[in-house]
VOLOGU-902001 format. One record per residue (C-alpha): residue in one letter; x, y, z. Coordinates in steps of 0.001 Angstrom, whole numbers. Layout:
BEGIN
+------+---------+---------+---------+
: type :    east :   north :      up :
+------+---------+---------+---------+
:    a :       X :       Y :       Z :
...
+------+---------+---------+---------+
END
This chain:
BEGIN
+------+---------+---------+---------+
: type :    east :   north :      up :
+------+---------+---------+---------+
:    x :     151 :    -173 :      -9 :
:    x :    3243 :    2446 :     270 :
:    x :    5022 :    3773 :   -2813 :
:    x :    7793 :    2447 :   -2252 :
:    x :    9831 :    2068 :   -3382 :
:    x :   10066 :    -325 :   -4848 :
:    x :    8740 :   -5697 :   -4701 :
:    x :    8693 :  -12101 :  -10021 :
:    x :    8655 :  -15272 :   -8914 :
:    x :   11815 :  -17292 :   -7984 :
:    x :   11147 :  -19472 :  -11496 :
:    x :   10390 :  -17101 :  -14177 :
:    x :    9073 :  -18489 :  -17246 :
:    x :   11438 :  -17875 :  -20481 :
:    x :    8478 :  -17276 :  -22335 :
:    x :    8113 :  -14231 :  -20477 :
:    x :   11699 :  -13610 :  -21188 :
:    x :   11364 :  -14111 :  -24611 :
:    x :    8386 :  -11222 :  -24501 :
:    x :   10494 :   -8603 :  -23266 :
:    x :   12949 :   -9335 :  -26040 :
:    x :   10547 :   -8757 :  -28470 :
:    x :    9328 :   -5532 :  -27101 :
:    x :   12501 :   -3629 :  -25946 :
:    x :   15761 :   -3129 :  -27136 :
:    x :   19061 :   -4549 :  -25390 :
:    x :   21462 :   -2333 :  -23759 :
:    x :   24530 :   -1721 :  -26413 :
:    x :   26926 :   -2527 :  -23461 :
:    x :   25877 :   -5533 :  -22472 :
:    x :   28284 :   -8361 :  -22843 :
:    x :   28239 :  -11193 :  -25214 :
:    x :   27420 :  -13944 :  -22796 :
:    x :   24528 :  -11841 :  -21583 :
:    x :   23158 :  -11483 :  -24926 :
:    x :   23217 :  -15264 :  -25179 :
:    x :   21757 :  -15776 :  -21600 :
:    x :   17944 :  -17261 :  -21921 :
:    x :   16905 :  -16015 :  -18870 :
:    x :   18463 :  -14117 :  -15940 :
:    x :   19222 :  -17545 :  -13696 :
:    x :   22478 :  -17685 :  -16035 :
:    x :   23510 :  -13755 :  -14945 :
:    x :   26389 :  -14050 :  -12193 :
:    x :   25824 :  -10488 :  -11843 :
:    x :   21990 :  -10124 :  -11600 :
:    x :   22242 :  -13219 :   -9296 :
:    x :   24706 :  -11326 :   -6499 :
:    x :   21954 :   -8315 :   -7016 :
:    x :   18770 :  -10687 :   -6356 :
:    x :   21161 :  -12420 :   -3258 :
:    x :   21928 :   -9074 :   -1941 :
:    x :   18124 :   -7896 :   -1909 :
:    x :   16603 :  -11353 :    -999 :
:    x :   18172 :  -11251 :    2665 :
:    x :   18030 :   -7266 :    3112 :
:    x :   14252 :   -7516 :    2048 :
:    x :   13326 :  -10008 :    4827 :
:    x :   15223 :   -7702 :    7647 :
:    x :   13903 :   -4940 :    6620 :
:    x :   10377 :   -6128 :    7380 :
:    x :   11701 :   -6630 :   10945 :
:    x :   12393 :   -3198 :   11392 :
:    x :    9785 :   -1506 :    9614 :
:    x :    7543 :   -3710 :   11688 :
:    x :    9201 :   -2964 :   15286 :
:    x :    9493 :     696 :   15063 :
:    x :    5580 :    1326 :   15304 :
:    x :    5415 :   -1336 :   17789 :
:    x :    8454 :      16 :   19913 :
:    x :    6285 :    3623 :   19750 :
:    x :    3056 :    1946 :   20499 :
:    x :    3858 :    -931 :   22875 :
:    x :    7376 :    -191 :   24684 :
:    x :    6717 :    3595 :   24654 :
:    x :    3135 :    3994 :   24807 :
:    x :    3028 :    7024 :   22260 :
:    x :    -193 :    8609 :   21257 :
:    x :   -1636 :    8733 :   17734 :
:    x :     -26 :   11686 :   16890 :
:    x :    3148 :   10933 :   17806 :
:    x :    3204 :    7291 :   15998 :
:    x :    1837 :    9661 :   12660 :
:    x :    4746 :   11640 :   13179 :
:    x :    7266 :    8894 :   13119 :
:    x :    5783 :    7910 :   10095 :
:    x :    5993 :   11289 :    8795 :
:    x :    9653 :   11491 :    9702 :
:    x :   10901 :    8034 :    8336 :
:    x :    9597 :    9574 :    4576 :
:    x :   10331 :   13199 :    4718 :
:    x :   14214 :   13102 :    4799 :
:    x :   14199 :   10953 :    1754 :
:    x :   12118 :   13121 :    -121 :
:    x :   14912 :   16009 :     938 :
:    x :   17731 :   13656 :    -253 :
:    x :   15659 :   13151 :   -3320 :
:    x :   15978 :   16729 :   -5203 :
:    x :   19711 :   16443 :   -4521 :
:    x :   20710 :   12940 :   -5387 :
:    x :   19242 :   12284 :   -8557 :
:    x :   22100 :   13694 :  -10884 :
:    x :   24522 :   12468 :   -8509 :
:    x :   22975 :    9000 :   -8967 :
:    x :   23012 :    9300 :  -12747 :
:    x :   26777 :   10508 :  -12840 :
:    x :   27862 :    8310 :  -10000 :
:    x :   28945 :    4556 :   -9577 :
:    x :   25809 :    2834 :   -8599 :
:    x :   26986 :     133 :   -7317 :
:    x :   29025 :    1974 :   -4649 :
:    x :   26325 :    3832 :   -3590 :
:    x :   24114 :     896 :   -2813 :
:    x :   26681 :    -606 :    -929 :
:    x :   27097 :    2824 :     959 :
:    x :   23490 :    2985 :    1807 :
:    x :   23085 :    -610 :    3236 :
:    x :   26071 :     308 :    5352 :
:    x :   24838 :    3501 :    6678 :
:    x :   21429 :    1678 :    7655 :
:    x :   23168 :   -1232 :    9186 :
:    x :   25021 :    1692 :   11773 :
:    x :   21796 :    3518 :   12639 :
:    x :   19784 :     475 :   13417 :
:    x :   22533 :   -1163 :   15561 :
:    x :   22019 :    2077 :   17401 :
:    x :   18739 :    1331 :   18428 :
:    x :   20060 :   -1776 :   19777 :
:    x :   22856 :    -256 :   21523 :
:    x :   20408 :    2733 :   23147 :
:    x :   18229 :     226 :   24882 :
:    x :   20928 :   -1835 :   26063 :
:    x :   22322 :     870 :   27933 :
:    x :   18734 :    1858 :   29149 :
:    x :   18728 :    5304 :   27221 :
:    x :   16050 :    4677 :   24385 :
:    x :   14028 :    7523 :   23824 :
:    x :   11196 :    8370 :   21155 :
:    x :   13339 :   10703 :   19510 :
:    x :   16031 :    8358 :   19203 :
:    x :   13660 :    6082 :   17066 :
:    x :   12139 :    8977 :   15391 :
:    x :   16151 :    9741 :   14405 :
:    x :   16687 :    6065 :   13703 :
:    x :   13606 :    6093 :   11289 :
:    x :   14540 :    9345 :    9472 :
:    x :   18343 :    7935 :    8632 :
:    x :   17023 :    4828 :    7487 :
:    x :   14358 :    6075 :    5674 :
:    x :   16548 :    8787 :    3764 :
:    x :   19217 :    6051 :    3241 :
:    x :   16313 :    3804 :    1502 :
:    x :   15287 :    6600 :    -677 :
:    x :   18867 :    6851 :   -2093 :
:    x :   19051 :    3043 :   -2526 :
:    x :   15524 :    2922 :   -4167 :
:    x :   16643 :    5785 :   -6569 :
:    x :   19768 :    4319 :   -7218 :
:    x :   18796 :     292 :   -7613 :
:    x :   15845 :    1500 :  -10033 :
:    x :   18476 :    3354 :  -12382 :
:    x :   20963 :     377 :  -11743 :
:    x :   18896 :   -2318 :  -12951 :
:    x :   18836 :   -1781 :  -16846 :
:    x :   22300 :   -1292 :  -16993 :
:    x :   22997 :   -4673 :  -15471 :
:    x :   20459 :   -6463 :  -17404 :
:    x :   19890 :   -4632 :  -20630 :
:    x :   16379 :   -3667 :  -21310 :
:    x :   16150 :   -7159 :  -22843 :
:    x :   15727 :   -8769 :  -19372 :
:    x :   13734 :   -5777 :  -17704 :
:    x :   10462 :   -7516 :  -17312 :
:    x :   12120 :  -10842 :  -16187 :
:    x :   14402 :   -8889 :  -13499 :
:    x :   11501 :   -6874 :  -11887 :
:    x :    9413 :   -9805 :  -12086 :
:    x :   12215 :  -11716 :  -10084 :
:    x :   13022 :   -8930 :   -7500 :
:    x :    9131 :   -8415 :   -6951 :
:    x :    8720 :  -12140 :   -6267 :
:    x :   11622 :  -11710 :   -3616 :
:    x :    9959 :   -8727 :   -2017 :
:    x :    6666 :  -10908 :   -1808 :
:    x :    8661 :  -14099 :      66 :
:    x :   10169 :  -11506 :    2574 :
:    x :    6699 :  -10589 :    3034 :
:    x :    5415 :  -13834 :    3791 :
:    x :    8063 :  -14912 :    5870 :
:    x :    9467 :  -11326 :    7272 :
:    x :    6561 :   -9702 :    9196 :
:    x :    5534 :  -13019 :   10847 :
:    x :    9219 :  -13708 :   11651 :
:    x :    9175 :  -10096 :   13047 :
:    x :    6037 :  -10464 :   15368 :
:    x :    7260 :  -13725 :   16652 :
:    x :   11087 :  -12485 :   16890 :
:    x :    9601 :   -8888 :   19130 :
:    x :    7452 :  -11451 :   20981 :
:    x :   10268 :  -13512 :   22104 :
:    x :   13041 :  -10509 :   22304 :
:    x :   11509 :   -7376 :   22395 :
:    x :   11411 :   -5353 :   19477 :
:    x :   14492 :   -3447 :   20226 :
:    x :   16572 :   -6416 :   19891 :
:    x :   15131 :   -7480 :   17113 :
:    x :   16020 :   -4839 :   14813 :
:    x :   19972 :   -5980 :   15266 :
:    x :   18870 :   -8771 :   12925 :
:    x :   18280 :   -5848 :   10104 :
:    x :   21236 :   -4376 :   10545 :
:    x :   23164 :   -7661 :    9703 :
:    x :   21371 :   -8152 :    6544 :
:    x :   22277 :   -4907 :    5303 :
:    x :   25822 :   -5973 :    6019 :
:    x :   24968 :   -9129 :    3777 :
:    x :   23853 :   -7025 :    1021 :
:    x :   26459 :   -4669 :    1040 :
:    x :   28971 :   -7913 :     703 :
:    x :   26714 :   -9215 :   -1989 :
:    x :   26731 :   -5868 :   -3787 :
:    x :   30440 :   -5563 :   -3583 :
:    x :   31202 :   -8754 :   -5236 :
:    x :   29038 :   -7508 :   -8805 :
:    x :   31750 :   -7581 :  -11403 :
:    x :   30242 :   -5391 :  -14127 :
:    x :   31670 :   -2791 :  -15398 :
:    x :   29749 :     517 :  -15334 :
:    x :   30483 :    3145 :  -18148 :
:    x :   31734 :    6184 :  -17182 :
:    x :   28843 :    8816 :  -17083 :
:    x :   29311 :   12757 :  -18151 :
:    x :   30483 :   14805 :  -15305 :
:    x :   28514 :   17562 :  -13871 :
:    x :   29058 :   21206 :  -15182 :
:    x :   31987 :   22279 :  -12886 :
:    x :   30840 :   26058 :  -13384 :
:    x :   27540 :   25490 :  -11558 :
:    x :   27026 :   25691 :   -7871 :
:    x :   25727 :   22196 :   -6233 :
:    x :   22431 :   23792 :   -5511 :
:    x :   21646 :   25045 :   -8924 :
:    x :   23237 :   21812 :  -10467 :
:    x :   20429 :   19927 :   -8126 :
:    x :   17906 :   22210 :   -9345 :
:    x :   18649 :   21827 :  -12521 :
:    x :   18565 :   17911 :  -12172 :
:    x :   15272 :   18145 :  -10879 :
:    x :   13628 :   19866 :  -13390 :
:    x :   15264 :   17348 :  -16065 :
:    x :   13673 :   14476 :  -14363 :
:    x :   10423 :   16530 :  -13833 :
:    x :   10350 :   17227 :  -17547 :
:    x :   11297 :   13715 :  -18120 :
:    x :    8105 :   12117 :  -16117 :
:    x :    5653 :   14502 :  -16965 :
:    x :    6458 :   15006 :  -20585 :
:    x :    6445 :   11184 :  -21321 :
:    x :    2676 :   10365 :  -22081 :
:    x :    3023 :    6934 :  -21076 :
:    x :    4861 :    7694 :  -17708 :
:    x :    2753 :   11071 :  -16944 :
:    x :    -427 :    9214 :  -16119 :
:    x :    1331 :    6566 :  -13636 :
:    x :    3017 :    9286 :  -11663 :
:    x :    -398 :   11267 :  -11497 :
:    x :   -1509 :    7652 :  -10188 :
:    x :    1081 :    7336 :   -8182 :
:    x :     175 :   10612 :   -6366 :
:    x :   -3175 :    9927 :   -5747 :
:    x :   -1861 :    6329 :   -4113 :
:    x :     576 :    8419 :   -2096 :
:    x :   -2470 :   10459 :    -327 :
:    x :   -4284 :    6786 :     500 :
:    x :   -1106 :    5760 :    1434 :
:    x :    -370 :    8271 :    3918 :
:    x :   -3422 :    7237 :    5854 :
:    x :   -2533 :    3484 :    5889 :
:    x :    1338 :    3997 :    7013 :
:    x :      95 :    6585 :    9956 :
:    x :   -2876 :    4671 :   10887 :
:    x :   -2557 :     671 :   10215 :
:    x :    -238 :    -609 :   12992 :
:    x :   -2399 :    1753 :   15529 :
:    x :   -6039 :     190 :   14002 :
:    x :   -4746 :   -3147 :   14043 :
:    x :   -3316 :   -2735 :   17806 :
:    x :   -5151 :    -420 :   19298 :
:    x :   -8415 :    -116 :   17909 :
:    x :   -9144 :   -4146 :   17514 :
:    x :   -6575 :   -5378 :   20141 :
:    x :   -4731 :   -7750 :   18158 :
:    x :   -1349 :   -9251 :   19751 :
:    x :    2079 :   -8246 :   17527 :
:    x :    2117 :  -11897 :   16763 :
:    x :   -1284 :  -11868 :   15165 :
:    x :      30 :   -8380 :   13217 :
:    x :    2845 :  -10005 :   11669 :
:    x :    1013 :  -12966 :   10522 :
:    x :   -1744 :  -10761 :    8873 :
:    x :    1197 :   -8701 :    7506 :
:    x :    2921 :  -11767 :    6125 :
:    x :    -540 :  -12664 :    3905 :
:    x :     249 :   -9513 :    1927 :
:    x :    3702 :  -11522 :    1058 :
:    x :    1403 :  -14753 :    -355 :
:    x :    -763 :  -12053 :   -2050 :
:    x :    2498 :  -10279 :   -3857 :
:    x :    3784 :  -13307 :   -5019 :
:    x :     696 :  -14267 :   -6611 :
:    x :     445 :  -10516 :   -7946 :
:    x :    3953 :  -11347 :   -9454 :
:    x :    3405 :  -14560 :  -11160 :
:    x :      19 :  -13020 :  -12859 :
:    x :    1368 :   -9518 :  -13949 :
:    x :    3426 :  -10430 :  -17282 :
:    x :     698 :  -13449 :  -18093 :
:    x :   -1983 :  -10621 :  -17678 :
:    x :     -37 :   -8300 :  -19794 :
:    x :     205 :  -10291 :  -22525 :
:    x :   -3371 :  -11425 :  -22378 :
:    x :   -4987 :   -7886 :  -22223 :
:    x :   -2303 :   -5189 :  -22587 :
:    x :    -148 :   -3695 :  -20565 :
:    x :   -2136 :    -400 :  -19973 :
:    x :   -5100 :   -2645 :  -18966 :
:    x :   -3412 :   -4213 :  -17053 :
:    x :   -2249 :   -1462 :  -15013 :
:    x :   -5780 :    -267 :  -14559 :
:    x :   -7661 :   -3399 :  -13771 :
:    x :   -4943 :   -4504 :  -10803 :
:    x :   -4888 :    -980 :   -9382 :
:    x :   -8800 :    -834 :   -9282 :
:    x :   -8636 :   -4054 :   -7655 :
:    x :   -5973 :   -3501 :   -5443 :
:    x :   -7873 :    -273 :   -4235 :
:    x :  -11648 :   -1892 :   -4098 :
:    x :  -10003 :   -4554 :   -1607 :
:    x :   -8743 :   -1964 :     680 :
:    x :  -12388 :   -1238 :    1976 :
:    x :  -11890 :   -4395 :    3746 :
:    x :   -9612 :   -2913 :    6357 :
:    x :  -12101 :    -579 :    7773 :
:    x :  -15022 :   -2901 :    7332 :
:    x :  -13161 :   -5260 :    9275 :
:    x :  -14753 :   -6111 :   13042 :
:    x :  -16318 :   -8499 :   14989 :
:    x :  -15758 :  -12456 :   14652 :
:    x :  -14780 :  -12017 :   10809 :
:    x :  -12014 :   -9598 :   11601 :
:    x :   -8784 :  -11791 :   10633 :
:    x :  -11092 :  -12766 :    7508 :
:    x :  -11347 :   -9094 :    6589 :
:    x :   -7634 :   -8165 :    7418 :
:    x :   -6315 :  -11154 :    5571 :
:    x :   -8161 :  -10845 :    2799 :
:    x :   -7333 :   -7362 :    2210 :
:    x :   -3839 :   -8576 :    2392 :
:    x :   -4204 :  -10998 :    -108 :
:    x :   -5727 :   -9164 :   -2530 :
:    x :   -4749 :   -5489 :   -2592 :
:    x :   -1095 :   -6226 :   -1796 :
:    x :   -1335 :   -8982 :   -4962 :
:    x :   -2461 :   -6643 :   -7462 :
:    x :    -790 :   -3669 :   -6225 :
:    x :    2663 :   -5991 :   -7368 :
:    x :    1138 :   -6656 :  -10467 :
:    x :     390 :   -3056 :  -11131 :
:    x :    3854 :   -1752 :  -10032 :
:    x :    6093 :   -4444 :  -12432 :
:    x :    4366 :   -3271 :  -15620 :
:    x :    4456 :     351 :  -13985 :
:    x :    8223 :       8 :  -13130 :
:    x :    8937 :   -1807 :  -16677 :
:    x :    7330 :     786 :  -18539 :
:    x :    9275 :    3733 :  -17066 :
:    x :   12715 :    1810 :  -17026 :
:    x :   11859 :    1147 :  -20984 :
:    x :   10865 :    4317 :  -22229 :
:    x :   12966 :    6688 :  -20478 :
:    x :   16499 :    7033 :  -21425 :
:    x :   18937 :    5177 :  -19333 :
:    x :   21295 :    8251 :  -19033 :
:    x :   18379 :   10011 :  -16843 :
:    x :   16809 :    7348 :  -14995 :
:    x :   18368 :    8739 :  -11501 :
:    x :   16803 :   11954 :  -12164 :
:    x :   13585 :   10792 :  -13274 :
:    x :   13262 :    8340 :  -10204 :
:    x :   14064 :   11090 :   -7778 :
:    x :   11523 :   13394 :   -9401 :
:    x :    8770 :   10591 :   -8826 :
:    x :    9824 :    9871 :   -5396 :
:    x :    9485 :   13555 :   -4391 :
:    x :    6362 :   13692 :   -6327 :
:    x :    4594 :   10538 :   -4417 :
:    x :    6774 :   10359 :   -1035 :
:    x :    6508 :   14204 :    -504 :
:    x :    3126 :   13797 :    -351 :
:    x :    3529 :   11191 :    2824 :
:    x :    4674 :   12789 :    5655 :
:    x :    1914 :   15842 :    5994 :
:    x :    -858 :   13326 :    4935 :
:    x :     224 :   10912 :    7754 :
:    x :     360 :   13912 :   10273 :
:    x :   -2981 :   14676 :    8848 :
:    x :   -4420 :   11316 :    9061 :
:    x :   -3246 :   11224 :   12974 :
:    x :   -4657 :   14114 :   13679 :
:    x :   -7771 :   13511 :   12222 :
:    x :   -7933 :   10263 :   14128 :
:    x :   -7431 :   11863 :   17248 :
:    x :  -10259 :   14056 :   16735 :
:    x :  -12717 :   11543 :   15335 :
:    x :  -12019 :    7739 :   15510 :
:    x :   -9043 :    5769 :   14269 :
:    x :  -11699 :    3815 :   12032 :
:    x :  -13253 :    7076 :   10483 :
:    x :   -9930 :    8274 :    9200 :
:    x :   -8953 :    4654 :    7640 :
:    x :  -12159 :    5032 :    5785 :
:    x :  -11560 :    8407 :    4540 :
:    x :   -7835 :    7287 :    3123 :
:    x :   -9239 :    4311 :    1634 :
:    x :  -11857 :    6583 :    -133 :
:    x :   -9414 :    8371 :   -1552 :
:    x :   -7403 :    5711 :   -3041 :
:    x :  -10448 :    4480 :   -5219 :
:    x :   -9854 :    7625 :   -7629 :
:    x :   -6214 :    6052 :   -8815 :
:    x :   -7132 :    4020 :  -11643 :
:    x :   -9109 :    6652 :  -13041 :
:    x :   -5996 :    8441 :  -13708 :
:    x :   -4468 :    5479 :  -15604 :
:    x :   -7242 :    5503 :  -18227 :
:    x :   -5070 :    7499 :  -20862 :
:    x :   -3208 :    4227 :  -21151 :
:    x :   -6230 :    1680 :  -21677 :
:    x :   -5025 :    1491 :  -25563 :
:    x :   -1532 :     591 :  -24584 :
:    x :   -1025 :   -3022 :  -25341 :
:    x :    2205 :   -3887 :  -25681 :
:    x :    5700 :   -2684 :  -24043 :
:    x :    7046 :     343 :  -25926 :
:    x :   10588 :      71 :  -27265 :
:    x :   11313 :    3662 :  -26519 :
+------+---------+---------+---------+
END
């Protein structure tokens, strides 16, 4: 239900890879061995990238689950403070995106990915250390959330720009599907494991496991051998502030000036408004309003991983059957309709409603994301993908912090259930934004 970032199956069909080959040109910089590879199963560097993200995706679910639980259960913070934590996990990444799009395009992307992993490992370990010393505070939790959010935003901007360079446009659909399936499996195992670990060890100690997964990710990324072609340097006559402003304008023109990318970004912006309510209120709604335990909370969220895995399996066959544009419209609509199950949850059927939401909404959302990300990676020049990704993050994640704070205020003024209804109702407008893509049948070549 969130913009981000940025989540196919562990076994991808070769026919899907051939489909991608027909609709997208291969990056000229790719090696002959990669050209001959029928799928990414034989692409050693992609397997290293995949291995890095598989482990860190599992670990990140622990921290994502633990931080609001620390605020709600360990520190007993009110709705507004929990919403503030959600907002401040997102705001630094938005600010960082303004300045880093050009830096990513002109920098060594693998090194940036490694650095982002190392930063996340260090700051998460500081949370465990503060708890061990008895000095853990809400301010420390907020600062850790902000630092992790900023490093994650940098990682996401770079990752989406790095994949086309690593595997070529021929294998983009397959690569995105594999990575999304890994995210789905992590969503199955991560939250449920997080709930059990938090119940057994306590949230501040459980997050240390996430730090170890980021160290593993940095190690695996460091083993990638693919050579990155040198990018053009930034004009030396311009100040860094002016250059950042210029880079952001380039990114904005790229995403809003392209007839296929523009509807996707507008849809993501509307979705971000709805997601702001979700980010701020979902944990509160389940733990406080519905009175569920941390372990049950983890199991429910894990259902979203099962749905996401199904969505990763569904996305490419559905796009082949009905077309890329109709797939995005249909899957986004079904995802948003399924979100109605959240505020409807009550009484003896509560768990059925919540699990149904996770299975259906997350599944269709992943099916949408695979097509949306592959489309923009295909049609936008790889030389500006970093700036385009930064612009999209600013336009989407930039909406989340104020909406999250507003959602917390609304929940405290009325009830959490009423505020959740408002957020879900806004999300129903998302598929309408994608209607300009209704005639797009195949992935464009440029």
